[in-house]
C-alpha positions as CSV (number, residue, x, y, z in Angstrom):
1,M,-5.9,22.2,12.7
2,S,-3.7,20.3,11.2
3,I,-3.9,16.5,9.7
4,N,-1.8,13.8,11.3
5,S,-3.2,10.7,9.4
6,L,-5.2,9.8,6.6
7,T,-7.4,6.4,5.9
8,F,-9.9,4.4,4.0
9,N,-12.1,1.8,5.6
10,Q,-11.9,-1.9,3.8
11,D,-13.8,-0.9,0.9
12,F,-13.3,2.5,0.3
13,T,-16.8,3.6,1.3
14,G,-15.9,5.7,3.9
15,I,-12.3,8.0,4.7
16,G,-11.0,8.2,8.1
17,V,-8.9,11.9,9.2
18,A,-6.8,12.1,12.3
19,T,-6.1,15.6,13.4
20,S,-4.5,17.9,15.9
21,K,-8.4,18.5,17.8
22,G,-9.8,15.1,16.9
23,I,-11.5,12.6,14.3
24,R,-13.1,13.2,11.3
25,I,-15.1,10.5,9.1
26,Y,-16.8,10.9,5.6
27,H,-18.9,8.9,3.2
28,T,-17.1,8.8,-0.3
29,E,-19.9,8.2,-2.5
30,P,-21.7,10.8,-2.5
31,F,-19.4,12.5,-0.6
32,T,-21.0,14.2,3.1
33,T,-19.9,14.0,6.9
34,S,-20.7,11.0,8.5
35,Y,-19.1,12.0,12.2
36,T,-16.6,14.6,14.1
37,S,-15.4,14.9,17.4
38,Q,-13.6,16.9,19.6
39,D,-11.1,14.6,21.3
40,G,-7.7,16.2,21.0
41,D,-4.8,15.2,19.4
42,I,-5.5,12.0,17.4
43,S,-1.9,10.6,15.5
44,L,-4.4,7.5,13.9
45,M,-7.2,5.7,13.5
46,E,-8.8,2.9,12.1
47,M,-12.3,2.4,10.9
48,L,-14.1,-1.1,10.4
49,Y,-16.4,-0.3,7.3
50,L,-18.8,2.5,8.3
51,S,-20.0,0.9,11.5
52,T,-19.5,2.3,14.9
53,L,-16.5,1.1,16.0
54,V,-13.2,3.3,15.6
55,A,-9.3,2.3,16.9
56,M,-7.7,5.7,17.8
57,V,-4.3,7.0,19.2
58,P,-4.8,9.6,21.3
59,A,-1.4,9.2,23.1
60,P,1.7,7.4,21.8
61,R,1.3,4.6,23.4
62,L,-2.5,4.3,24.1
63,L,-5.0,2.6,22.1
64,R,-8.8,3.7,22.6
65,L,-11.8,1.5,20.8
66,V,-14.6,3.3,21.2
67,N,-18.6,2.9,20.0
68,I,-19.0,6.5,17.8
69,K,-23.2,6.1,17.9
70,R,-23.1,5.9,21.8
71,G,-19.9,8.1,22.3
72,T,-18.8,5.5,24.7
73,T,-15.0,4.1,25.3
74,I,-14.9,0.1,25.0
75,V,-11.5,-0.4,25.9
76,E,-8.1,1.1,26.4
77,L,-4.7,-0.4,25.7
78,T,-1.4,1.0,26.5
79,F,1.6,-0.6,24.8
80,P,5.4,-0.5,25.9
81,S,6.4,1.2,22.7
82,K,4.8,3.9,19.9
83,I,1.9,2.7,18.2
84,L,2.6,3.3,14.7
85,G,0.1,1.5,12.9
86,L,-3.5,0.1,13.0
87,R,-5.2,-2.6,11.0
88,M,-8.7,-4.2,11.6
89,N,-11.4,-6.5,9.4
90,R,-14.1,-8.2,10.9
91,N,-12.3,-11.0,13.0
92,R,-8.6,-9.1,13.9
93,L,-7.3,-6.2,15.2
94,A,-3.3,-5.6,14.4
95,V,-1.2,-3.0,16.3
96,I,2.1,-2.4,14.7
97,L,5.2,-0.8,16.9
98,E,8.3,-0.9,16.1
99,Q,9.7,-4.1,16.6
100,N,5.8,-5.7,17.4
101,I,2.5,-6.5,15.7
102,H,0.5,-7.2,18.4
103,I,-2.9,-9.2,17.1
104,Y,-6.5,-9.2,18.9
105,D,-9.6,-11.2,18.5
106,I,-12.0,-8.1,17.6
107,G,-14.9,-9.6,19.2
108,N,-13.6,-9.6,22.9
109,I,-10.5,-7.8,22.4
110,K,-8.6,-10.8,23.2
111,A,-4.5,-10.7,23.0
112,L,-3.9,-13.8,20.8
113,Y,-0.4,-13.4,19.3
114,T,2.2,-11.1,19.4
115,I,5.0,-11.1,15.7
116,D,8.6,-10.5,16.5
117,T,9.9,-7.9,13.5
118,P,12.5,-6.4,12.3
119,P,12.8,-2.7,13.3
120,N,9.4,-1.1,10.9
121,P,8.9,2.6,11.5
122,L,7.1,2.9,8.8
123,A,4.7,0.2,10.0
124,L,4.6,-1.8,7.0
125,C,1.7,-4.0,7.3
126,A,-1.1,-5.2,5.3
127,L,-4.3,-7.2,6.9
128,S,-6.6,-8.6,4.1
129,P,-10.8,-7.6,5.0
130,D,-12.0,-10.6,3.9
131,K,-14.5,-12.1,6.6
132,D,-13.6,-15.6,6.1
133,K,-9.8,-14.9,6.5
134,S,-7.6,-12.7,7.8
135,I,-4.2,-13.2,5.8
136,L,-1.5,-10.6,7.4
137,A,1.8,-9.5,5.1
138,Y,4.9,-7.7,6.9
139,P,8.4,-7.3,6.9
140,C,10.5,-10.8,7.1
141,P,12.3,-11.3,10.6
142,L,16.1,-11.4,9.8
143,Q,16.5,-13.9,12.2
144,Q,15.4,-15.5,15.7
145,T,16.3,-13.4,18.5
146,P,14.4,-12.9,22.0
147,L,13.6,-9.1,22.7
148,P,15.5,-7.2,24.9
149,A,15.4,-7.0,28.3
150,S,14.7,-3.5,27.9
151,V,11.3,-4.1,25.8
152,S,8.6,-5.3,28.3
153,T,5.4,-7.5,27.1
154,P,2.1,-5.5,27.7
155,S,0.1,-6.3,30.9
156,H,-3.0,-7.8,28.9
157,V,-0.5,-9.9,26.7
158,P,-0.7,-13.8,28.3
159,P,2.3,-15.3,28.9
160,G,3.7,-17.4,26.2
161,S,1.4,-15.7,23.3
162,Q,5.2,-14.5,21.8
163,E,5.3,-15.9,18.1
164,W,8.9,-16.6,17.0
165,H,10.1,-17.3,12.9
166,H,12.7,-19.3,11.8
167,A,14.1,-17.1,9.1
168,A,17.9,-18.6,8.5
169,S,19.8,-16.5,5.8
170,Q,16.3,-13.8,5.1
171,N,17.3,-10.9,3.3
172,V,15.2,-7.4,4.0
173,G,13.4,-7.4,0.9
174,D,11.6,-10.7,2.1
175,V,7.7,-10.2,3.2
176,R,6.3,-13.0,5.5
177,I,2.5,-14.3,4.9
178,Y,0.9,-14.8,8.3
179,D,-2.7,-16.5,8.5
180,A,-3.4,-14.4,11.9
181,Q,-6.8,-16.7,12.1
182,T,-4.5,-20.2,13.3
183,G,-1.8,-17.8,14.1
184,Q,0.6,-19.9,11.8
185,A,3.3,-18.3,9.2
186,L,2.2,-19.5,5.9
187,N,5.1,-18.4,3.5
188,T,7.9,-15.8,3.0
189,I,8.2,-14.2,-0.7
190,Q,11.0,-12.9,-1.8
191,A,9.9,-9.6,-3.3
192,H,12.7,-7.2,-3.3
193,K,16.8,-7.1,-2.5
194,S,16.4,-4.2,-0.8
195,A,14.2,-2.9,2.5
196,I,10.4,-3.2,2.1
197,G,8.7,0.1,0.9
198,Y,5.0,-0.7,1.1
199,L,2.6,-3.6,1.1
200,A,-0.8,-4.0,0.4
201,L,-3.5,-7.3,-0.1
202,N,-6.3,-7.0,-2.1
203,A,-10.0,-7.7,-0.6
204,S,-9.7,-11.5,-0.7
205,G,-6.1,-11.7,0.6
206,T,-5.0,-13.5,-2.6
207,L,-2.5,-10.8,-4.3
208,L,-0.2,-9.0,-2.3
209,A,1.5,-5.8,-4.0
210,T,5.0,-4.8,-2.7
211,A,7.1,-1.8,-3.4
212,S,11.0,-1.4,-1.8
213,E,12.3,1.4,-0.3
214,K,13.8,3.0,-3.7
215,G,10.0,2.8,-5.0
216,T,10.8,2.4,-8.7
217,I,9.2,-1.3,-8.9
218,I,5.9,-2.8,-7.9
219,R,5.5,-6.4,-7.7
220,V,2.6,-8.3,-7.6
221,F,2.3,-11.8,-5.7
222,E,0.0,-14.9,-5.3
223,V,-0.6,-15.2,-1.9
224,P,0.1,-17.5,0.4
225,G,2.6,-18.2,-2.7
226,G,2.1,-19.8,-6.0
227,S,4.6,-20.0,-8.7
228,G,7.9,-20.4,-6.9
229,N,7.1,-17.1,-5.1
230,Q,7.6,-15.4,-8.8
231,P,5.4,-12.4,-9.0
232,L,2.5,-12.1,-11.3
233,F,3.3,-8.8,-12.4
234,E,6.2,-6.1,-12.2
235,F,5.5,-2.8,-13.3
236,R,7.7,0.3,-13.4
237,R,6.4,3.2,-11.3
238,G,9.5,5.5,-12.7
239,T,13.2,5.8,-12.8
240,M,13.6,8.3,-10.0
241,P,13.6,7.0,-6.6
242,A,10.2,8.0,-4.6
243,R,8.7,6.9,-1.2
244,I,6.0,4.7,-1.4
245,Y,2.6,6.6,0.6
246,H,-0.1,4.2,-0.5
247,M,-1.0,1.2,-2.5
248,S,-4.6,-0.3,-2.8
249,F,-6.5,-2.7,-5.3
250,N,-9.7,-2.3,-6.6
251,A,-12.7,-3.9,-5.9
252,T,-12.3,-6.9,-8.8
253,S,-8.5,-6.9,-8.2
254,T,-8.0,-5.8,-12.1
255,L,-6.4,-2.7,-11.4
256,L,-3.5,-1.3,-8.7
257,C,-3.3,2.2,-7.3
258,V,0.2,3.6,-6.3
259,S,1.1,6.9,-4.9
260,S,4.2,8.2,-3.7
261,A,6.9,11.5,-3.2
262,S,6.3,12.1,-7.1
263,E,3.0,13.9,-6.4
264,T,1.7,11.4,-9.4
265,V,-0.7,8.4,-8.6
266,H,-0.1,5.3,-11.3
267,I,-2.6,3.3,-12.3
268,F,-1.4,-0.5,-13.4
269,K,-3.6,-2.9,-14.9
270,L,-3.2,-6.5,-13.7
271,V,-3.1,-8.0,-17.4
272,K,-0.8,-10.2,-18.9
273,P,0.3,-7.8,-22.0
274,V,-0.1,-9.6,-25.6
275,K,3.3,-10.6,-27.4
276,S,3.4,-9.5,-30.6
277,D,3.4,-13.3,-32.0
278,S,0.3,-14.2,-30.3
279,M,-3.1,-13.8,-31.2
280,S,-4.7,-14.4,-27.9
281,P,-6.5,-11.9,-25.8
282,P,-4.7,-10.4,-22.0
283,T,-5.7,-12.6,-19.5
284,S,-6.6,-11.7,-16.0
285,P,-5.1,-12.1,-12.6
286,I,-7.7,-15.5,-12.1
287,S,-6.1,-17.6,-15.0
288,T,-2.4,-16.3,-14.7
289,H,-2.2,-17.3,-10.6
290,R,-1.5,-21.7,-11.8
291,R,0.7,-20.1,-14.9
292,T,4.5,-21.7,-14.8
293,L,6.8,-19.5,-16.2
294,S,10.3,-20.6,-17.7
295,S,12.6,-21.6,-14.8
296,S,15.9,-21.0,-16.6
297,S,14.7,-17.5,-15.9
298,R,12.9,-17.0,-13.2
299,E,15.4,-18.2,-10.0
300,R,16.4,-15.4,-8.1
301,S,20.6,-16.3,-8.7
302,E,20.5,-16.2,-12.2
303,S,18.2,-13.2,-13.2
304,V,18.5,-9.9,-13.3
305,S,15.8,-7.7,-11.9
306,S,14.7,-4.7,-13.9
307,E,15.2,-2.1,-11.3
308,D,19.7,-3.7,-11.8
309,V,19.1,-3.3,-15.7
310,A,16.5,-0.8,-16.4
311,D,18.1,2.3,-14.6
312,P,21.8,2.7,-15.1
313,S,21.8,6.1,-13.0
314,F,20.9,3.3,-10.0
315,A,23.2,0.2,-10.2
316,S,21.7,-1.6,-7.3
317,E,18.2,-1.7,-5.5
318,D,19.5,-1.6,-2.3
319,A,20.7,2.7,-2.6
320,P,19.7,4.3,-0.3
321,P,16.4,6.3,-2.2
322,S,15.5,9.9,-1.8
323,L,12.5,9.2,0.4
324,E,11.1,12.8,0.2
325,R,11.5,14.3,-2.9
326,R,10.1,17.8,-4.4
327,S,8.2,17.8,-7.7
328,S,10.2,19.4,-10.3
329,G,9.3,22.6,-11.9
330,W,8.1,20.7,-15.0
331,S,3.9,21.1,-15.5
332,G,1.9,18.7,-15.6
333,A,1.2,18.8,-19.3
334,I,5.1,18.4,-20.1
335,A,5.4,15.6,-17.8
336,S,2.9,13.3,-19.3
337,K,4.5,14.1,-22.8
338,L,7.9,13.0,-21.8
339,R,6.0,9.9,-19.7
340,Q,4.4,8.6,-23.5
341,A,7.7,9.3,-25.1
342,S,10.0,7.7,-22.6
343,Q,7.6,4.6,-22.9
344,S,7.3,4.3,-26.6
345,V,11.5,4.9,-26.5
346,G,11.7,2.0,-23.7
347,A,9.7,-0.4,-25.5
348,G,11.7,0.3,-28.8
349,M,15.2,0.2,-26.8
350,A,13.8,-3.1,-25.1
351,A,13.0,-4.8,-28.4
352,R,16.0,-3.8,-29.9
353,V,18.6,-4.7,-27.6
354,G,16.5,-7.5,-26.1
355,G,18.5,-9.8,-28.9
356,Y,21.8,-9.3,-27.7
357,L,21.1,-10.3,-23.9
358,P,20.6,-13.3,-22.2
359,Q,17.1,-14.4,-21.4
360,S,17.6,-13.9,-17.9
361,V,18.5,-9.9,-18.3
362,T,15.9,-9.6,-20.7
363,Q,13.3,-10.7,-18.4
364,G,13.9,-7.7,-16.5
365,L,12.9,-5.1,-19.3
366,E,9.9,-6.3,-19.1
367,A,8.5,-4.2,-16.3
368,Q,5.1,-2.9,-17.5
369,R,4.3,0.6,-17.5
370,D,1.5,2.7,-15.7
371,F,-2.2,2.3,-17.9
372,A,-3.6,5.5,-16.3
373,H,-1.8,8.6,-14.0
374,V,-3.5,11.8,-12.5
375,K,-0.5,14.6,-11.3
376,I,-1.8,15.4,-7.9
377,P,-2.4,19.7,-7.8
378,R,-1.3,21.5,-4.7
379,T,-3.1,24.5,-3.5
380,H,-2.3,27.6,-4.2
381,G,1.4,28.4,-2.5
382,S,1.6,25.6,-0.9
383,S,4.9,23.6,-0.1
384,G,6.9,21.0,1.6
385,I,6.0,17.2,1.5
386,L,2.3,16.4,-0.1
387,R,1.1,12.8,1.1
388,S,-1.5,11.1,-0.3
389,I,-3.8,7.7,0.1
390,V,-5.4,6.6,-3.5
391,A,-8.2,4.3,-4.1
392,M,-10.2,3.1,-7.0
393,S,-14.3,3.7,-6.6
394,P,-16.2,0.7,-5.8
395,N,-19.4,1.8,-8.1
396,H,-17.8,4.2,-10.9
397,P,-14.7,4.3,-13.0
398,Q,-13.4,7.3,-10.9
399,L,-9.8,7.6,-9.0
400,F,-10.3,8.8,-5.3
401,V,-7.2,10.9,-4.4
402,V,-7.1,12.0,-0.3
403,T,-4.0,14.5,0.4
404,S,-2.2,15.6,3.8
405,E,-3.4,19.4,2.2
406,G,-6.9,18.4,2.9
407,Q,-8.2,17.6,-0.3
408,F,-10.7,14.7,-1.6
409,G,-10.5,14.6,-5.3
410,V,-12.6,12.5,-7.5
411,Y,-10.7,11.9,-11.2
412,N,-12.6,10.1,-14.0
413,I,-10.5,7.4,-15.0
414,D,-11.1,5.8,-19.3
415,L,-10.9,2.3,-18.6
416,E,-10.2,1.2,-22.5
417,N,-8.1,3.7,-23.3
418,G,-6.3,4.6,-20.1
419,G,-4.1,8.2,-20.0
420,D,-4.5,11.2,-17.5
421,G,-7.0,11.2,-15.2
422,V,-9.6,13.9,-15.7
423,L,-10.6,15.9,-12.4
424,E,-14.5,15.6,-11.7
425,R,-14.7,17.3,-8.1
426,Q,-12.9,18.3,-5.2
427,H,-14.0,18.6,-1.8
428,S,-12.2,19.6,1.7
429,I,-11.7,17.7,4.5
430,L,-10.7,20.1,7.0
431,D,-14.2,22.3,6.5
432,P,-16.7,20.6,8.5
433,R,-19.4,21.0,6.1
434,G,-17.0,19.1,3.4
435,T,-17.6,22.2,1.0
436,M,-17.2,21.1,-2.9
437,M,-14.4,23.1,-4.1
438,Y,-14.7,22.4,-7.9
439,N,-16.7,20.9,-10.2
440,T,-16.6,20.3,-13.7
441,D,-20.3,20.5,-14.2
442,D,-20.3,24.1,-13.3
């Protein structure tokens, strides 16, 4: 049995696993098996919290909604091209194809809107779980163009439901903010200069985290768009390109978890750093949402991103990244020491160099580093790509890490001092019993 895809539910209380033999659902706290099926090869699945409604993809173009308690199929829908992603909240279901997003009313599975997107093979799309609104974020269309004649509209999509967007002179790093309740585009955020690599919304749909395909810089924006579309936070994951596999906010939107092909999970604190000449305490995202920043350094045309100045080996964010990068032979301990050293050196360098550079350039040296981190362990003798999804526990200061090797790890995180996360326990999501593999209390 092999794992096809992994997902958390909307509040991180459940894990969904689509496998070559069916689906599995686990509770995260305590870790227990909730549901298993023998439905054959399932490529994707999506849960609606811990309810009985589950969406799954048993064939490339076929979507099946099932009631797992009754074991019955609610509806099956066929699409004109391969289904690449699914998103759900209590009001809306989004089905992501390579060049379209189809939005349904989840109450009656009525087709509402069809959104045109640029080619989107990674199914980049985020849907807020908030019950009162359905904010959708996706890569912005480059221009208004009709669908090719070869692409047919599904029979269950009503005529005239196609949503066209006017997107004059927009670049590949722009993100469209869309209200899936009303079918209205709300804003376009200029997130990156190169193509988008990942998108994540917080629980309330008020914050958007973005990464470019290079994966070195993470930005957090206010949604639908405040502060002149400038990021509230900018974080540096590292200097070497790595594909971002997953990002998620914690329940209170004070932490952002990021996993990537570097096989390290980074946790960033959504708190503005205290300047050396200020005695004021750090501020939270709530107090910074309406903060206005110096306009002389905030104009896109005049400022230089930290992605352009902080990494001399990659002169432009537009350079194509090495999306799948194997980890080096360095041990976790050595890597941690090097990371700490690079952070202290980087801070000192920024302080010294900043005095000789214009304000628009020094702004690019202020990207914050991670607050805490975890090096994902591999199964003994394993090789190849190690994908992962990550989230903070909604109840404890712990990090959840689920890997494509079938491991669910729980790490203790020091919320005061940060640093290296400590493995508390590990479970198998391939063993039907969910056997605990490791516990520090033993």
